[in-house]
N, C-alpha and C positions, 0 to 999 in steps of 0.2 A: 712427396714423389708424384711427378705430372704424369709417367706415361704406364701404364703396362701394357707390356707387347708380348703377344701371343704367337707363335708359329711354329710348327713341326719342324721346319727346313732351319739345321743348326748355321747354316752358311748364311742366309738370308738372315738370320734374327741377329747374328753377331755384325752384318752391314749396316741394318736398321740401326742397330743400336748404337754403332757409332756415329751413324747421323745426328740421331738425336744429340750425342754428346757434344759433338760438335757446335749442335745449336746451341749448346748452353740448359740444354733440357735433359732432367733427371728421367732416368727409364729403369722399371725392370723386367727384365726378359723372362718369358716360360718357354717350356717346350710343349706344354700342356694346358688347355681351358682347364683340367680338371685341378692343377696346380695353382692355377692362377684365381681359382673361385674362393681356395681358402683365404686370399686377402683382398676380398673384395665385401665391403660392408656400406650402409647408406652413407656413413661418413667420409667416403672417398673423395678426397679431393683434387684427384686426378681422372684422366681416362683414359678408355679403354682403346687399342688397336688390336686387330686380330686377322688371322689367314681363316678363310671360309673350309678349305678340305684338308681336317686333322682327322687322324685315329682317335679312340675313345668318344671323344664327342668333338662335331664339328662346332664352326663359328657361329652357325647361325642357329642352334641349340643353345651355345655359350651366351650370346646374346641374349634369348628370350631368357634364361636363368638369371644374365646382371638383369636384365629388367624388372623381373620379379622383386628384385633385393631393392633395386633404386630405380624407376623409370628414368631419373635426372640424368644420372652417368652416361656420357655421349661415348658411343661405341660406333669405330669405324672399322668397316670391313675392306680388306683386303681380297684379290679376288682374278683368276684368271678370264680372259674374254667370254670363255664357255659359261662361267658364271653366272654373265650380267644378267640376265632374265630375271634368273632366282632371286638375286639379291634386289633389283626392281620390287619385285613384288613384298620382302620387307622392308623395303624404305616408308612404306605405309603404315608398320610396325612402330615405327620409331628409330630405326637406324639413323645415324646423326649423317656418314655419308658415305662412300665406298670409293676405294682407289683400284684400278686397276694394273694387272700386272705386264711387263715387268712397271716396278716402283721409280717414280721420279721422285727424288730426292725434296727440292722444293714444293713438290706440291705435297708431298707428305707432310712434310715441317708448316706448311702456312695451314691446311687443315687441322692438323692436330692445334695449332694456334688456338684458329675459330672455336675451337670444341673444347678446349682449358678455358677461353672465355664464356663460352657459354655455362660450362658448370660453374666458375666462379659467380656469374647471375645466378645462377639456381640457390648455388648456399647462402648466396648473401640475401637475397628474398626470405629464404628457406630461416635466416638465421632473424631477419625481420619480424617474420611471422611468430616467430617464438619469443622476441623479444616484447611483440604487441602482447603475448596471451599473459606476461608478466604483471600487466598492468591491470588492477580490477577496479580501482574507484576513478571516475571521473574526474573527481575532485581531488585524487594525490598527486601530491607533488614530485613530477617525474623525473629520473638523475640518481645515479651514483657517484657523480663526483665529491671531493670532498667537501666542497662549499655548500653541495644540497644534501649532503648527509648531517651536515654541524647544523644548517638550519633546519632540518625535519627534527634533530634533537632539541633546537631552542624553542621551536616550537609546541611542543611534546613538553616541556617545563614550563613555559608561561600558560598556555590555553588555559589552564584552570585559575591564573592569578586573575584579581579583581582589578587590571592596570588597563589605561589605554594604551594602544599600540601603535606606531607609526612606521609604515612600511615603504622603504624606497627603492625604486628601479627603474629602468630605463622601459619606454614604450613596450609593451606586449611579452614583458618577463612574467605575465601571470601574478600581478598582484593581487588580484581578487580570489583564486585561488589558494593562496598563501592565507587572504582571511577566512576563508570559509574554513579551510583545516582547523584555522583557531576555534572558530564558533563551533563545529562538530565536535571537538573533543574537550568542549568548555562545557559548566555548569550548564548556560544558558542554551546549548543545542536542543533542548524542546519546543524554544520559541524562537521565533522569525528572526532572521537575516535581512535585514533591508537596506540596498543600495541607492544611495544617492549621490548620484552623476554632478559635483560641482560645477562642472564647464557650461553644465546646462540651467544654473539657477542666474537668475537677475532680481535684484529690489524690487523690479515690478509685479511678478511673476511668482516669487518663492513665497508667500508668506503664508497664502491658504494652504498651501500642496505640503509645506513643511510641517507648519502649527496646526492646522485644523482648522474647524469651523467652531463656534459652539452658540448657538444662537437662542437657549433657554431661557435668558433673560432679556431677550430684545423681542419687543412687539410687532417688530417691521420684518422679521422671518424665522423660522423656526427651523432653519437646517443645523444637521448634527451632522457634522465631516472628521472621521479623525486622521491627522495628519501622518506624513511618511516619520516623523520623529517619536510621537507617541506609539506608532505600530511598531518600532522597535522596542517596546517597554517589557523589560525583562529579558530582552534578546539581546542583537550586536546590530550597531548602527553602524554604515562602512559606507565612509566618506571618502567617494573615489575622484580622482583626480583636484588633489586638494589645492595644488597650485594655481589650479584658477578658479578659484573662489573668487567672487569678485569682491574688491576692497571694503565697498558700502555695504555687506553683509557679513564683515569678518567678524564683527563686535557680536552681534548675535550669536555666534557661533560659539563665541569665547564663552558667553554667559551660558549655556548648554553644556560646554565642556566643565567648567567650573563649579557650576552650581545645579547640573542637569535640570535647569526649570523651561518650559515652556508657557506662553501665552495665547493659548488659541483665539482666532479673531471672535470678538463679540463678547469674548469671555471677561468678566470682571477679577477674576483671580488667576495667578500663576499656575501652572499644575508639574509635580515632581516627576519625571521620567527617568525608572529605574533600566539604565540602558549601560552599554560597555562599547565607548567607541575605538575603532580599528579606524585610520585614515591610511592614505595613499597618497603618493606622490614623487615625481620625477627628483632625481639628485641634486638640480640645480635649486631646490626650494631654499636648500639652507646658503645659500649663496644671494639668493631677494631677500632672505633675512638679516642678513649682514648689511645689504645693499638698502635695508628699510623698505623694501616694496614688498614686504608681507610681515602682517604682524608678529612680532618675536612671542608674545604671550601666548597666542593661538597655538605657533610652532613646538613651543617648548612643552604648553598644556599635553598637546596630545603625543609628546614624545620623551611617554613615562621609560618605555621601551623602545627602541630603534630597530628597524629589523633589516637588511640591506641585501637584494636578492643580484646577483652578480650577473651581467649579463651572459647572453650563449657563445659569444667569440671568446671568453674564459673559461667555460666550461665545457670545452668541442668534446670530450669523453662521453657529454650526456646525450649529444646529437642522433647517433645512432637510434637510442632508445626512444627521446621524442618522436622522432620522423616513422618508427614503427608505428608510435601510440596514435599520431596524426593519420598514419595512413590506416592504420583500422577503420579509427571513425568514421574517416572519407568512404571508405567502401563500403561501409554500413549506410552511411549518409544517403550514397548516390547508388547503393544498392549493385555494386560492381565488385568484381573479382578483385585481390588484392596484385598490383600489375609487377610485372619483371621490371627491374630497375636496368634502363642504359647505361653504358659506362659513361655516358655524357652528366648523366642526371647523377651517377655517384661521385664525379668528382665535384660539378658542383657543392653537392651537400659537403664535403669536406672541405673545398677551397673558399666558397664564400661568406662572408662575415659576419651576416645576418645583423644586419644595423636594425631592423623591426623584431630580432630578436623570436621568442615563441611564435607569436604571434603571423611572424613572415615564415616561418618554417611549417606551420598549419596551412597556411595558403598554399604554399610548394607543394605539400602532400597531397592537397586537394587538385591541383592542377595536375599532376602525376596520374592520379587515378583517373580524372577527366580525362584524360588522353590530351592536356593543351598544352601547346609548346612552350616552353621556358626559356629566357635569354641566358644561354649559359655563356656566352661570351662577351656579352654588350656591358655595358657602364658598369653593373654590378660587380665585375669583375677586373675592370680596368682600376679601380680603385687598390687592388692590391700590388705592390712593389714586384716584382722579383725575387729579392733575399724573401720576403715573407714566404709568396708562393712556395719557394725550394723548402725555408722552413716545415711548412705544412705540409708538404709532399714528402719529407722526410720523419714527420710523426706519423702522418697515416702510413707508410710500409711499415714500420714499427710496431704498429697498433695490429696491421693487418698479419705480420709474422706472427706476433704474440697472439692472435688469433688461432692460427695455424697450428702452432705448437703447443696451443693449449694452457700457455703461460708458463711452459718450461723454458727457462734461460737458456740454458746450453743450446738446446734444440734451435731455439730463437736467433742465438748468435749464429749457430751455423748456417743457416737460411740466409743470414743478411751478411755473413762473409767479414764479419767486422770483430776488433780487438776484442775483448770482455770490458775491459776501464773503458773503450770507447763507447761500448752498448750503454754502460750505466752513467757514462757522460750524457746522452742524448737523453735518456731516459728522465733525469733529474730536470734538465733542460728542458725537456717539452709536458715535465711535470706527469707523468704516466704513471698509472697505479697498477703495478704488476701484480699486488694481491686480488684484483677483478680482475684478471684473465685467469688465474690461478682457479676461482673458486668457477669459472665456467664449464670446468671438466666435465 
């Protein structure tokens, strides 16, 4: 339903109803405000257009009752010239707009469309807040797509298994979040999770930082320092950006993987470390192993279990929930209210390819909260071909209709005005999970 139209004038009500229908807008006409109130709740997806002077309950009292139900429902007031001063006074109370009689059809339709756009934004932002409230743990793997659901199940299955794990994923796919989930669900969760950035290591500077210093048997110095690897004893050692590990020290790490032994600087003996190793790398590392640009024994030694995190572009159903989460985090971080998304921002959210994955999406959310403009039509969108953009728009439209119909297929098909078989063909092509929308009822 687009418009709830209220006017006690039978002829005017019929004429305005026809004007809306000719503009392809669905309308429910009412002869009294009392009748209309019965069909209004906070979930109303449409707007209200009402006359001022009516028996039983006038338009202004009607507006105030609607506002008490949901202040986010746009109300457009139609009035004769004599009522203009009165209506101007209630504009401050939140009336969306008012139209002077006689009603100009084009003005009625354009104002109603603006009100519908406003209502859509209110509901979209309300939905984002509800989605954000579902996210409890900042280290939770967020998403309801089939790929992420299966990944969560796998994490539950392997967390307590004492095996090393290799996590593969593009930049920004939250590989560390997955590693921390495994650690928190394992029997080692009471001990430390130590993160080593392999890209920051070098043969000259890594030794003491990684292996520590044992000066007890050296008369020249008595320094004692625990290295990062030993600090992970009984806990988890996380090797981030494994593919950036310098060739010169890959052999040292192989010894750690195979024997769990380290030799602190100044020590006369090696030391055993009881740690589980989780490494993270890009999907390209396997190709480097094949090309003999990375030690295959180290690679296969770490990949007893391989977990692959899909990029964001392959699980677009997760984008609203993730974005809501990042908006919530950014709002708290910068002490700002959750912003209302403009149509351009929403379009960018669904059309963009997100090569930087979750990290890029989080940056976008922060920019929105801070009110920083973002290039919606610059190079980020140029990379999308017209057929791709059409496909994404079609998928977005189907998801929007499903949300509006709470997952009811028959109602969705009626909204989209397409045959049933065509609907299911498109749902399968876009990999849309119908069950998820039914669960949102």
